[in-house]
C-alpha positions as a Markdown table, in Angstrom:
| # | Residue | x | y | z |
|---|---|---|---|---|
| 1 | Met | -16.8 | -7.0 | 13.7 |
| 2 | Glu | -15.3 | -10.4 | 12.9 |
| 3 | Asn | -12.7 | -10.1 | 10.2 |
| 4 | Val | -13.8 | -13.3 | 8.4 |
| 5 | Trp | -14.4 | -13.4 | 4.7 |
| 6 | Phe | -15.5 | -17.0 | 4.0 |
| 7 | Tyr | -15.0 | -20.5 | 5.3 |
| 8 | Phe | -12.9 | -23.2 | 3.5 |
| 9 | Ala | -12.9 | -26.8 | 4.7 |
| 10 | Gly | -14.6 | -25.7 | 7.9 |
| 11 | Arg | -11.9 | -23.1 | 8.7 |
| 12 | Pro | -12.4 | -19.4 | 8.7 |
| 13 | Ile | -10.4 | -17.4 | 6.0 |
| 14 | Tyr | -9.5 | -14.0 | 7.4 |
| 15 | Ile | -9.8 | -11.5 | 4.5 |
| 16 | Tyr | -7.0 | -9.2 | 5.6 |
| 17 | Gly | -4.3 | -11.9 | 5.7 |
| 18 | Phe | -5.6 | -13.4 | 2.5 |
| 19 | Met | -5.6 | -10.1 | 0.6 |
| 20 | Val | -2.2 | -9.0 | 1.9 |
| 21 | Gly | -0.7 | -12.4 | 0.9 |
| 22 | Phe | -2.2 | -12.3 | -2.5 |
| 23 | Gly | -1.2 | -8.7 | -3.0 |
| 24 | Leu | 2.3 | -9.4 | -1.9 |
| 25 | Leu | 2.5 | -12.2 | -4.5 |
| 26 | Leu | 1.4 | -9.9 | -7.3 |
| 27 | Ala | 3.5 | -7.0 | -6.1 |
| 28 | Ser | 6.6 | -9.3 | -6.0 |
| 29 | Ile | 6.0 | -10.4 | -9.6 |
| 30 | Leu | 5.7 | -6.8 | -10.6 |
| 31 | Ala | 8.8 | -5.7 | -8.7 |
| 32 | Ile | 10.9 | -8.4 | -10.3 |
| 33 | Arg | 9.6 | -7.4 | -13.7 |
| 34 | Glu | 10.5 | -3.7 | -13.1 |
| 35 | Ala | 13.9 | -4.7 | -11.7 |
| 36 | Lys | 14.8 | -6.5 | -14.8 |
| 37 | Arg | 13.7 | -3.6 | -17.0 |
| 38 | Arg | 15.8 | -1.2 | -15.0 |
| 39 | Gly | 18.9 | -3.3 | -14.8 |
| 40 | Ile | 18.7 | -4.1 | -11.1 |
| 41 | Gly | 18.3 | -7.9 | -11.6 |
| 42 | Gly | 15.3 | -10.1 | -11.0 |
| 43 | Thr | 17.1 | -12.4 | -8.5 |
| 44 | Arg | 18.3 | -9.4 | -6.5 |
| 45 | Met | 14.8 | -7.9 | -6.3 |
| 46 | Tyr | 13.4 | -11.3 | -5.3 |
| 47 | Asp | 15.8 | -11.5 | -2.4 |
| 48 | Tyr | 14.9 | -7.9 | -1.4 |
| 49 | Val | 11.1 | -8.6 | -1.5 |
| 50 | Leu | 11.3 | -11.6 | 0.7 |
| 51 | Ser | 13.7 | -10.0 | 3.2 |
| 52 | Ala | 11.7 | -6.7 | 3.3 |
| 53 | Ala | 8.4 | -8.6 | 3.9 |
| 54 | Ala | 10.0 | -10.6 | 6.7 |
| 55 | Thr | 11.5 | -7.4 | 8.2 |
| 56 | Tyr | 8.2 | -5.6 | 8.1 |
| 57 | Phe | 6.4 | -8.5 | 9.7 |
| 58 | Phe | 9.0 | -8.9 | 12.5 |
| 59 | Phe | 9.3 | -5.3 | 13.5 |
| 60 | Gly | 5.5 | -4.8 | 13.2 |
| 61 | Arg | 4.8 | -7.8 | 15.4 |
| 62 | Leu | 7.5 | -7.1 | 18.0 |
| 63 | Pro | 5.8 | -4.2 | 19.8 |
| 64 | Val | 2.5 | -6.0 | 19.8 |
| 65 | Ile | 4.0 | -9.1 | 21.4 |
| 66 | Trp | 6.1 | -7.0 | 23.8 |
| 67 | Ser | 2.9 | -5.3 | 25.0 |
| 68 | Gln | 1.3 | -8.7 | 25.7 |
| 69 | Tyr | 4.2 | -10.7 | 27.1 |
| 70 | Gly | 7.0 | -8.3 | 27.9 |
| 71 | Leu | 10.3 | -10.2 | 28.4 |
| 72 | Gly | 8.3 | -13.4 | 28.5 |
| 73 | Trp | 8.1 | -13.6 | 24.7 |
| 74 | Phe | 11.8 | -14.7 | 24.7 |
| 75 | Ile | 10.8 | -18.0 | 26.1 |
| 76 | Arg | 7.9 | -18.4 | 23.6 |
| 77 | Pro | 9.2 | -16.7 | 20.4 |
| 78 | Trp | 6.7 | -18.7 | 18.3 |
| 79 | Val | 4.0 | -16.2 | 19.3 |
| 80 | Leu | 5.4 | -13.9 | 16.6 |
| 81 | Leu | 3.9 | -16.3 | 14.1 |
| 82 | Thr | 0.9 | -17.4 | 16.0 |
| 83 | Glu | -1.8 | -15.3 | 17.6 |
| 84 | Leu | -1.9 | -13.1 | 14.4 |
| 85 | Gln | -5.3 | -11.8 | 15.4 |
| 86 | Ser | -3.5 | -9.4 | 17.7 |
| 87 | Gly | -2.3 | -7.6 | 14.6 |
| 88 | Ile | 0.8 | -5.6 | 13.5 |
| 89 | Glu | 2.0 | -2.1 | 14.3 |
| 90 | Pro | 2.4 | -0.6 | 10.8 |
| 91 | Leu | 4.7 | 2.3 | 11.9 |
| 92 | Phe | 7.3 | 0.0 | 13.5 |
| 93 | Gly | 7.1 | -2.3 | 10.6 |
| 94 | Leu | 7.6 | 0.6 | 8.2 |
| 95 | Val | 10.6 | 2.1 | 10.0 |
| 96 | Gly | 12.3 | -1.3 | 10.2 |
| 97 | Thr | 11.7 | -1.9 | 6.5 |
| 98 | Ile | 13.1 | 1.6 | 5.6 |
| 99 | Val | 16.3 | 0.9 | 7.5 |
| 100 | Phe | 16.7 | -2.5 | 5.9 |
| 101 | Ser | 16.0 | -1.0 | 2.5 |
| 102 | Leu | 18.7 | 1.6 | 2.9 |
| 103 | Val | 21.2 | -1.0 | 4.1 |
| 104 | Phe | 20.3 | -3.3 | 1.1 |
| 105 | Ile | 20.7 | -0.5 | -1.4 |
| 106 | Gly | 24.0 | 0.6 | 0.1 |
| 107 | Tyr | 25.4 | -3.0 | 0.3 |
| 108 | Tyr | 24.7 | -3.7 | -3.4 |
| 109 | Gly | 25.7 | -0.3 | -4.6 |
| 110 | Leu | 22.3 | 0.4 | -6.2 |
| 111 | Ile | 21.2 | 3.8 | -7.4 |
| 112 | Leu | 18.6 | 5.0 | -4.8 |
| 113 | Gly | 16.3 | 6.7 | -7.2 |
| 114 | Val | 16.2 | 3.9 | -9.7 |
| 115 | Phe | 15.6 | 1.3 | -7.0 |
| 116 | Leu | 12.8 | 3.3 | -5.5 |
| 117 | Asp | 11.1 | 3.8 | -8.9 |
| 118 | Ala | 11.3 | 0.1 | -9.5 |
| 119 | Ile | 9.4 | -0.8 | -6.3 |
| 120 | Thr | 6.9 | 2.1 | -6.3 |
| 121 | Pro | 4.2 | 0.4 | -8.5 |
| 122 | Ser | 4.5 | -2.7 | -6.3 |
| 123 | Ile | 4.1 | -0.7 | -3.1 |
| 124 | Leu | 0.9 | 0.8 | -4.4 |
| 125 | Leu | -0.5 | -2.5 | -5.7 |
| 126 | Leu | 0.1 | -4.1 | -2.3 |
| 127 | Gln | -1.6 | -1.1 | -0.6 |
| 128 | Val | -4.7 | -1.6 | -2.8 |
| 129 | Phe | -5.1 | -5.2 | -1.7 |
| 130 | Ala | -4.3 | -4.4 | 1.9 |
| 131 | Ala | -6.9 | -1.7 | 1.9 |
| 132 | Leu | -9.5 | -4.0 | 0.4 |
| 133 | Gly | -8.9 | -6.5 | 3.2 |
| 134 | Ser | -9.0 | -3.9 | 6.0 |
| 135 | Asn | -11.6 | -4.1 | 8.7 |
| 136 | Leu | -11.4 | -0.5 | 9.8 |
| 137 | Tyr | -14.3 | 1.8 | 9.0 |
| 138 | Gly | -15.1 | 5.4 | 9.3 |
| 139 | Thr | -17.4 | 7.7 | 11.2 |
| 140 | Glu | -21.1 | 7.5 | 11.1 |
| 141 | Thr | -22.8 | 8.8 | 8.0 |
| 142 | Gln | -26.0 | 8.8 | 5.9 |
| 143 | Val | -24.3 | 8.8 | 2.5 |
| 144 | Pro | -25.9 | 6.3 | 0.0 |
| 145 | Trp | -22.7 | 4.3 | -0.3 |
| 146 | Ala | -22.3 | 3.8 | 3.5 |
| 147 | Val | -21.6 | 0.3 | 5.0 |
| 148 | Asn | -24.5 | -0.9 | 7.2 |
| 149 | Phe | -23.9 | -2.7 | 10.4 |
| 150 | Gly | -27.5 | -3.0 | 11.7 |
| 151 | Glu | -28.6 | 0.4 | 12.8 |
| 152 | Leu | -25.1 | 1.8 | 12.4 |
| 153 | Gln | -24.0 | 3.3 | 9.0 |
| 154 | Val | -20.3 | 4.2 | 8.5 |
| 155 | His | -18.0 | 5.5 | 5.9 |
| 156 | Pro | -16.3 | 2.6 | 3.9 |
| 157 | Leu | -12.7 | 3.6 | 4.6 |
| 158 | Pro | -11.2 | 0.4 | 3.0 |
| 159 | Leu | -13.0 | 1.3 | -0.3 |
| 160 | Tyr | -11.8 | 4.9 | -0.1 |
| 161 | Phe | -8.2 | 3.9 | 0.5 |
| 162 | Ala | -8.3 | 1.1 | -2.2 |
| 163 | Leu | -9.7 | 3.6 | -4.8 |
| 164 | Gly | -7.2 | 6.2 | -3.8 |
| 165 | Tyr | -4.2 | 3.9 | -4.0 |
| 166 | Tyr | -5.4 | 2.5 | -7.3 |
| 167 | Thr | -5.8 | 5.9 | -8.8 |
| 168 | Ile | -2.2 | 6.8 | -7.8 |
| 169 | Phe | -1.0 | 3.4 | -9.2 |
| 170 | Phe | -2.8 | 4.2 | -12.5 |
| 171 | Phe | -0.8 | 7.4 | -13.0 |
| 172 | Val | 2.5 | 5.9 | -11.7 |
| 173 | Trp | 2.1 | 3.0 | -14.1 |
| 174 | Arg | 1.5 | 5.2 | -17.1 |
| 175 | Leu | 4.6 | 7.3 | -16.4 |
| 176 | Arg | 7.0 | 4.6 | -15.4 |
| 177 | Lys | 8.8 | 4.4 | -18.8 |
| 178 | His | 8.9 | 8.1 | -19.3 |
| 179 | Thr | 10.4 | 9.7 | -16.2 |
| 180 | Arg | 12.6 | 12.8 | -16.3 |
| 181 | Phe | 14.8 | 12.0 | -13.3 |
| 182 | Asp | 15.6 | 9.0 | -11.1 |
| 183 | Gly | 13.2 | 8.8 | -8.2 |
| 184 | Gln | 10.4 | 10.7 | -10.0 |
| 185 | Leu | 7.8 | 8.0 | -9.4 |
| 186 | Phe | 8.6 | 7.5 | -5.7 |
| 187 | Leu | 8.9 | 11.3 | -4.9 |
| 188 | Gly | 5.6 | 11.7 | -6.8 |
| 189 | Tyr | 4.0 | 8.9 | -4.8 |
| 190 | Leu | 4.9 | 10.4 | -1.4 |
| 191 | Pro | 2.8 | 13.6 | -1.6 |
| 192 | Leu | -0.1 | 11.8 | -3.2 |
| 193 | Trp | 0.0 | 9.3 | -0.4 |
| 194 | Ala | 0.0 | 12.1 | 2.2 |
| 195 | Trp | -2.9 | 14.0 | 0.5 |
| 196 | Leu | -4.9 | 10.8 | 0.4 |
| 197 | His | -4.5 | 10.2 | 4.1 |
| 198 | Leu | -5.2 | 13.8 | 4.9 |
| 199 | Leu | -8.5 | 13.7 | 3.0 |
| 200 | Ile | -9.6 | 10.5 | 4.5 |
| 201 | Ser | -8.7 | 11.6 | 8.1 |
| 202 | Phe | -11.8 | 13.8 | 8.1 |
| 203 | Val | -14.1 | 10.8 | 8.0 |
| 204 | Ser | -11.9 | 8.4 | 10.1 |
| 205 | Pro | -12.2 | 7.8 | 13.8 |
| 206 | Gln | -8.8 | 6.1 | 13.7 |
| 207 | Ser | -5.6 | 7.9 | 14.7 |
| 208 | His | -3.7 | 6.5 | 11.8 |
| 209 | Met | 0.1 | 6.5 | 11.9 |
| 210 | Leu | 0.5 | 10.3 | 11.8 |
| 211 | Lys | -1.6 | 13.4 | 12.8 |
| 212 | Pro | -3.5 | 15.1 | 9.9 |
| 213 | Trp | -1.3 | 18.2 | 10.0 |
| 214 | Ile | 1.8 | 16.0 | 9.5 |
| 215 | Tyr | 0.2 | 14.5 | 6.4 |
| 216 | Gly | -0.5 | 18.0 | 5.1 |
| 217 | Leu | 3.1 | 19.1 | 5.8 |
| 218 | Val | 4.5 | 16.0 | 4.1 |
| 219 | Gly | 2.3 | 16.7 | 1.1 |
| 220 | Val | 3.4 | 20.3 | 0.7 |
| 221 | Leu | 7.1 | 19.6 | 1.1 |
| 222 | Phe | 7.3 | 16.7 | -1.3 |
| 223 | Ser | 5.1 | 18.4 | -3.8 |
| 224 | Leu | 7.5 | 21.3 | -3.9 |
| 225 | Leu | 10.5 | 19.0 | -4.1 |
| 226 | Trp | 9.0 | 17.0 | -6.9 |
| 227 | Ser | 7.9 | 20.1 | -8.8 |
| 228 | Asn | 11.4 | 21.6 | -8.6 |
| 229 | Leu | 13.2 | 18.4 | -9.8 |
| 230 | Phe | 10.6 | 17.9 | -12.5 |
| 231 | Tyr | 10.8 | 21.3 | -14.1 |
| 232 | Asn | 14.6 | 21.5 | -13.8 |
| 233 | Ser | 15.3 | 18.1 | -15.4 |
| 234 | Arg | 15.5 | 17.0 | -19.0 |
| 235 | Val | 12.4 | 17.1 | -21.1 |
| 236 | Tyr | 11.0 | 13.9 | -22.5 |
| 237 | Arg | 8.0 | 14.3 | -24.6 |
| 238 | His | 5.8 | 11.2 | -25.1 |
| 239 | Arg | 2.5 | 11.3 | -26.9 |
| 240 | Arg | 0.0 | 8.5 | -26.8 |
| 241 | Gly | -2.5 | 8.1 | -29.6 |
| 242 | Leu | -6.2 | 8.7 | -29.0 |
| 243 | Val | -7.0 | 5.0 | -29.0 |
| 244 | Gly | -4.4 | 4.3 | -26.4 |
| 245 | Arg | -5.6 | 7.1 | -24.1 |
| 246 | Ile | -9.2 | 5.9 | -24.4 |
| 247 | Ser | -8.3 | 2.3 | -23.7 |
| 248 | Glu | -6.4 | 3.4 | -20.5 |
| 249 | Val | -9.4 | 5.4 | -19.3 |
| 250 | Val | -11.7 | 2.4 | -20.0 |
| 251 | Ile | -9.4 | 0.0 | -18.1 |
| 252 | Tyr | -9.2 | 2.5 | -15.2 |
| 253 | Ile | -13.0 | 2.8 | -14.9 |
| 254 | Leu | -13.4 | -1.0 | -15.2 |
| 255 | Val | -11.0 | -1.7 | -12.4 |
| 256 | Ile | -12.7 | 1.0 | -10.2 |
| 257 | Phe | -15.9 | -0.8 | -10.8 |
| 258 | Ile | -14.4 | -4.2 | -10.0 |
| 259 | Ile | -12.9 | -2.9 | -6.7 |
| 260 | Thr | -16.2 | -1.4 | -5.7 |
| 261 | Ile | -18.2 | -4.5 | -6.4 |
| 262 | Phe | -15.6 | -6.7 | -4.7 |
| 263 | Phe | -15.7 | -4.5 | -1.5 |
| 264 | Tyr | -19.4 | -4.5 | -1.2 |
| 265 | Ser | -19.7 | -8.2 | -1.9 |
| 266 | Arg | -18.2 | -8.8 | 1.6 |
| 267 | Phe | -21.4 | -7.6 | 3.1 |
| 268 | Ile | -23.8 | -9.7 | 1.1 |
| 269 | Ser | -25.4 | -12.4 | 3.2 |
| 270 | Val | -25.5 | -15.9 | 1.6 |
């Protein structure tokens, strides 16, 4: 399956790269906004976003290039930026980004929980766009919403992930100003991320980054940790009016509809 979305000026536009780039732009704007609100500083967050993105790209590309060229990539380092169709190893990119983030937080003396809460909505937003641009599909199925590739019908994994990440983003965004403890958003995101991957693993032929039982273990452990911190922290009561709650639900449903229509529009022949 060719990962092409449309053609511009005679050149193919690959949807995954386009969606990740656009998602990174919006996520950066959101992260800078949250950093200002939490006292971290917009400029500092801007530096972090650029550096973290470069770190993820480098460490994600390195094992791919190494498997293709071995030591030969030292005499042709430009292949890191070219031949992007060979992809990125997300686990290596994630590990490199985590290490960089810890060094960044320690160097500037930032509060870990506050910083993680500031970037959690942006992480989720980026994951929504990355999922929408993904070209990995699920097992064969006969469900009405399956994606058709000729005689082959498969589960629309990109849509499942996009809807799942957006649902998590919706709740995180609603709670971001009314947390009980530092790190509440990030520690709440982790088990939800794990449960999402566990559920989708049942309809996915892909190995993913981790085994299904590891997702389940991560979900249980971080759910217990979050629950303990939440119920033993200060209580902050915030009540939204009925109109506010209805408007939030309407917006949520509208975005779900837009995501779904956008995803299936990729398969409409013109």
